[in-house]
C-alpha positions as CSV (number, residue, x, y, z in Angstrom):
1,M,17.6,6.7,-5.3
2,T,15.7,7.9,-8.5
3,D,14.6,11.5,-8.2
4,G,10.6,11.8,-6.9
5,I,11.4,8.4,-4.0
6,D,12.8,9.0,-1.0
7,L,13.1,6.0,1.3
8,T,14.0,6.4,4.8
9,R,14.0,4.4,7.9
10,D,13.2,5.4,12.1
11,G,13.3,2.4,13.9
12,D,11.1,-1.1,13.0
13,V,9.9,1.5,10.3
14,A,10.8,2.6,6.7
15,R,9.1,5.2,5.1
16,L,8.9,5.7,1.4
17,T,8.1,9.3,0.6
18,L,7.0,10.7,-3.0
19,S,8.8,13.6,-3.1
20,R,8.0,16.0,-6.2
21,P,5.9,18.9,-3.5
22,A,6.0,21.2,-6.5
23,K,3.9,19.5,-9.3
24,M,2.1,17.9,-5.9
25,N,4.3,14.5,-6.2
26,A,3.1,13.6,-9.6
27,I,4.5,10.1,-10.4
28,T,7.0,9.9,-13.3
29,Y,7.9,6.6,-15.2
30,E,11.1,6.5,-13.5
31,M,9.4,6.8,-10.0
32,W,6.8,3.4,-11.0
33,S,9.9,1.7,-11.9
34,A,11.5,2.3,-8.9
35,I,9.2,1.4,-6.3
36,P,9.9,-2.7,-6.6
37,D,13.3,-2.5,-6.2
38,V,12.3,-0.1,-2.8
39,V,10.3,-2.2,-2.2
40,A,12.2,-5.3,-2.3
41,A,14.7,-3.1,-0.2
42,V,12.5,-3.2,2.7
43,E,11.5,-7.0,2.3
44,S,15.1,-8.3,2.8
45,D,16.2,-5.6,5.3
46,P,15.5,-7.6,8.7
47,A,15.5,-4.3,10.7
48,V,12.3,-2.9,8.9
49,K,8.8,-4.0,9.8
50,V,6.5,-2.1,8.6
51,L,6.6,0.3,5.5
52,V,4.8,3.9,5.3
53,L,4.1,5.0,2.1
54,A,3.5,9.2,2.5
55,G,3.6,12.4,-0.1
56,E,6.0,14.6,0.8
57,G,4.2,18.5,1.5
58,E,0.9,19.0,1.6
59,H,-0.6,15.9,-0.8
60,F,-0.2,12.4,-1.2
61,S,-0.1,12.4,-5.1
62,A,-2.0,13.9,-7.5
63,G,-1.3,10.9,-9.5
64,A,0.7,10.4,-12.3
65,D,2.4,12.8,-14.7
66,I,0.1,13.2,-17.4
67,G,3.0,15.8,-19.1
68,E,5.1,12.6,-20.0
69,F,2.0,11.1,-21.8
70,R,2.7,12.0,-25.1
71,D,6.0,11.1,-25.3
72,L,5.8,7.6,-23.3
73,R,2.2,6.3,-24.0
74,S,1.9,7.6,-27.9
75,T,2.2,4.7,-29.4
76,P,0.3,1.2,-28.0
77,E,4.1,-0.1,-27.7
78,G,4.6,2.8,-25.4
79,V,1.7,2.4,-23.6
80,A,2.4,-1.3,-23.0
81,T,6.0,-0.6,-21.6
82,Y,4.9,2.6,-19.5
83,D,1.8,0.4,-17.7
84,K,4.3,-3.0,-17.3
85,A,5.9,-0.3,-15.1
86,V,3.1,0.5,-13.5
87,D,1.9,-2.9,-13.2
88,A,5.1,-3.9,-11.6
89,A,4.8,-1.4,-8.8
90,V,1.5,-2.5,-7.5
91,D,2.6,-5.9,-7.7
92,A,5.2,-5.4,-5.4
93,L,3.2,-3.3,-2.8
94,A,0.1,-5.6,-3.0
95,G,2.4,-8.7,-2.5
96,A,4.8,-7.6,0.0
97,S,4.7,-9.7,3.0
98,K,5.5,-6.6,5.4
99,P,3.2,-4.5,6.6
100,S,2.7,-1.5,4.5
101,I,0.4,1.9,5.2
102,A,-0.2,4.7,2.6
103,M,-0.7,7.7,5.1
104,I,-3.2,10.3,3.0
105,Q,-3.2,14.1,3.4
106,G,-4.6,16.1,0.5
107,N,-4.9,15.1,-3.2
108,C,-4.8,11.2,-3.6
109,I,-5.7,11.2,-7.0
110,G,-5.6,8.7,-10.4
111,G,-2.1,6.7,-9.6
112,G,-1.7,8.4,-6.3
113,C,-4.7,6.1,-5.5
114,Q,-3.9,3.4,-7.7
115,L,-0.5,3.4,-5.0
116,S,-2.6,3.5,-2.0
117,V,-5.4,0.9,-3.1
118,A,-2.2,-1.6,-3.5
119,C,-0.9,-1.0,0.2
120,D,-2.5,-3.1,3.1
121,L,-4.0,-0.1,5.4
122,R,-5.2,3.6,4.2
123,F,-4.8,6.1,6.7
124,A,-5.8,9.5,5.8
125,A,-6.1,13.2,7.4
126,P,-9.8,14.8,7.1
127,G,-9.4,17.2,4.1
128,A,-7.7,14.1,2.4
129,R,-9.5,13.6,-1.4
130,F,-9.5,10.8,-3.6
131,G,-10.7,9.7,-7.0
132,I,-9.6,7.4,-9.9
133,T,-9.5,9.3,-13.4
134,P,-8.8,6.9,-16.4
135,A,-12.7,7.8,-17.8
136,K,-11.1,11.7,-17.7
137,L,-8.1,10.0,-20.0
138,G,-9.4,7.5,-22.4
139,I,-7.9,5.0,-20.6
140,V,-9.1,1.3,-19.5
141,Y,-8.3,0.9,-16.2
142,H,-5.4,-1.8,-15.2
143,F,-6.9,-5.4,-14.0
144,E,-5.3,-5.7,-11.1
145,S,-5.5,-2.3,-9.6
146,T,-9.4,-2.9,-10.6
147,R,-9.1,-6.3,-8.9
148,L,-7.9,-4.2,-6.0
149,L,-10.1,-1.6,-6.1
150,T,-13.1,-3.5,-6.2
151,E,-12.0,-6.0,-3.6
152,L,-11.9,-2.8,-0.9
153,V,-15.3,-0.9,-2.2
154,G,-17.4,-3.8,-4.0
155,P,-18.5,-3.6,-7.7
156,A,-20.8,-0.8,-7.1
157,Q,-18.4,1.8,-5.7
158,A,-15.7,0.5,-8.2
159,R,-18.2,1.0,-10.6
160,Y,-18.8,4.8,-9.3
161,L,-15.2,5.6,-8.9
162,L,-13.5,4.5,-12.3
163,L,-16.6,5.0,-14.7
164,S,-17.8,8.6,-13.0
165,G,-13.8,9.8,-12.3
166,N,-15.5,12.1,-9.7
167,L,-13.4,12.9,-6.3
168,V,-15.1,11.7,-2.3
169,D,-13.7,13.2,0.6
170,A,-12.5,11.4,3.5
171,S,-15.7,10.9,5.4
172,R,-17.3,9.5,2.3
173,A,-14.1,7.0,1.4
174,R,-14.0,5.6,4.6
175,E,-17.9,4.8,4.4
176,I,-17.2,2.9,1.4
177,G,-14.1,1.3,2.8
178,L,-12.0,2.9,0.3
179,I,-9.6,4.2,3.1
180,T,-9.3,2.5,6.7
181,D,-9.5,5.5,9.0
182,V,-9.6,9.3,9.1
183,F,-6.9,10.2,11.9
184,D,-7.1,13.8,12.5
185,D,-3.4,13.8,13.7
186,L,-1.9,11.5,10.8
187,E,1.5,11.4,11.2
188,T,1.3,10.7,15.3
189,Q,-1.5,8.5,14.8
190,T,-0.5,6.2,11.9
191,G,2.7,6.4,14.3
192,E,1.3,4.5,16.7
193,F,-0.5,2.4,14.3
194,A,2.6,1.5,12.8
195,A,4.3,0.9,16.3
196,T,1.5,-1.6,17.2
197,L,2.1,-4.1,14.5
198,C,6.1,-3.6,15.1
199,A,5.1,-5.1,18.7
200,R,3.3,-8.2,17.3
201,S,4.9,-10.9,16.7
202,Q,6.2,-10.6,12.7
203,A,5.8,-14.5,12.0
204,S,1.9,-14.2,12.6
205,V,1.4,-10.5,11.0
206,R,3.5,-11.8,7.9
207,G,1.7,-15.1,7.7
208,M,-1.4,-13.4,7.8
209,N,-0.9,-11.1,5.8
210,R,0.6,-13.2,2.7
211,I,-2.9,-15.7,3.7
212,I,-4.9,-12.2,3.1
213,G,-3.7,-11.6,-0.3
214,K,-4.2,-15.1,-1.7
215,I,-7.9,-15.3,-0.1
216,A,-8.8,-11.9,-2.1
217,A,-6.9,-13.6,-5.2
218,G,-9.8,-16.0,-5.2
219,M,-7.9,-19.0,-3.0
220,T,-10.7,-21.2,-1.5
221,E,-8.5,-23.7,-0.1
222,P,-5.1,-23.6,1.6
223,D,-1.9,-24.9,-0.3
224,A,1.2,-25.8,0.3
225,E,2.7,-22.2,1.7
226,V,-0.2,-22.0,4.0
227,H,0.6,-24.9,5.8
228,A,3.9,-24.2,5.6
229,L,3.2,-20.7,7.2
230,R,1.5,-22.1,9.7
231,E,3.4,-25.4,10.3
232,E,6.3,-22.7,10.9
233,A,4.5,-20.4,13.0
234,A,4.0,-23.5,15.5
235,R,7.4,-24.7,15.5
236,G,8.9,-20.9,16.0
237,A,9.8,-18.7,18.9
238,D,7.1,-16.3,18.7
239,Y,4.5,-18.9,19.9
240,A,6.2,-20.1,22.6
241,E,7.1,-16.6,23.9
242,G,3.1,-15.6,23.0
243,V,1.8,-18.4,25.0
244,A,4.1,-17.9,28.2
245,A,3.3,-14.1,28.2
246,F,-0.2,-15.0,28.5
247,L,0.3,-17.2,31.2
248,E,2.6,-15.3,33.2
249,R,0.0,-12.6,32.8
250,R,2.9,-10.3,30.8
251,A,3.4,-8.5,27.3
252,P,4.7,-10.7,24.8
253,N,8.3,-10.1,23.8
254,F,8.4,-10.7,20.7
255,T,12.4,-10.2,19.3
256,H,12.1,-13.1,16.4
257,R,11.7,-11.1,13.0
């Protein structure tokens, strides 16, 4: 595993931890580059139903490791290479069928916030702080990350965050839709929500997650994949179990992954 990235599994839940606590989990080029392979491993592991993204120690992530920029982003070619790695990490998270949850404490700034926005859900501790800061570095933000942000918070709040680079607290982040919820006991409550997702039909969870992603990307009519997802679910074991459990007034037992 790449330095600064740690992947572990506890039952149905995998955890990708940004593990450079001495640097507030600043994300290196190698870390950006490793994320797609980590997500692919989670997607292909039949034992995993949910991915949690977290930071080691007091912070989620202070963002990209700016100390690398003079060497790695000193030319247009270097910028293009670096940005390709960032885009691949964002695309991997945003495009995964298995749900991802960013569990955020402390600073969630710059590239750290970029990764959290690429996740499906974001839960934060009350003391978390958020900001996206390309305007402080003379950078124009990535298109796909700008789309994901605008989808979450709307154009006006996306402009506020990106054009100013100002930080917002967890309460304000929830108010504008940047995060899903604020949890007093972040670890426990995030774990409980992940367990809820694991208990649901995975055919439903993954199929609907895929369709939501397509709608968010601009699709207005169902395509062949959408029809196939719905038809496969209708013929699947989870559907039979869900209907039987409802009629028998018991909790469903979805063993199909």
